[in-house]
N, C-alpha and C positions, 0 to 999 in steps of 0.2 A: 504493500500500500504506500502510495506517495503521501508524505507529510507536509504540512503547511510550511515547516522550516525548509524542507527540500525544494518547494516551489519558490519561496522567498530567496533561497541561494542561487537558484537558477536565474531568477530575475536580476538579481544583483551582478551575476557574472555576465548576463546579457547586456547590461547597461555599460559595461566595459568593452564590449566587443561588437562592432557595427554589424558584422555578419550573423552574429549569434542573435542579436536583437531583431535583425530582419527575418531570420528564421522563425523566431518566437511570434512575430506578427504574422507571418505566413501561416503559421499553425493555428493562430486565432482565426484567420480568415476561412481556413479549411473546416474548422469546427463551427463556423457561421456565427462567431462572436465579434460582431461588426463593430460594437462600441469599444471593445477591448482592442481590436486592431486598430482603430482610429486613435485611441489613447497612445498605443505603442508608436504609432507613426509620428504623433506630435513629440514623443519622447526622443525618438530617432532624429528629428529634425533639430531638436534642442542640443542633444549631446553629440551629433555628428553633422554640423552644419556643412553644406557644400560650398566649396571654393568656386571661383569663375572657371578654373581649369577643370574641375570635376564635371560641372554641368556640360562643358563641350564634349566630354568623353562619352556621354549618353547618346 
């Protein structure tokens, strides 16, 4: 069984890792948790803002 502490630890680690946070957001979308995915997207923008060079790569 997954504990609350394990989920909290996962979230804290994802906040330090752009790819991990993106995957967590994707998981929320797959599970149809759209509000959570939106909140994770806002956090992603806050923690990992794009630079001008990054936006040209997309």
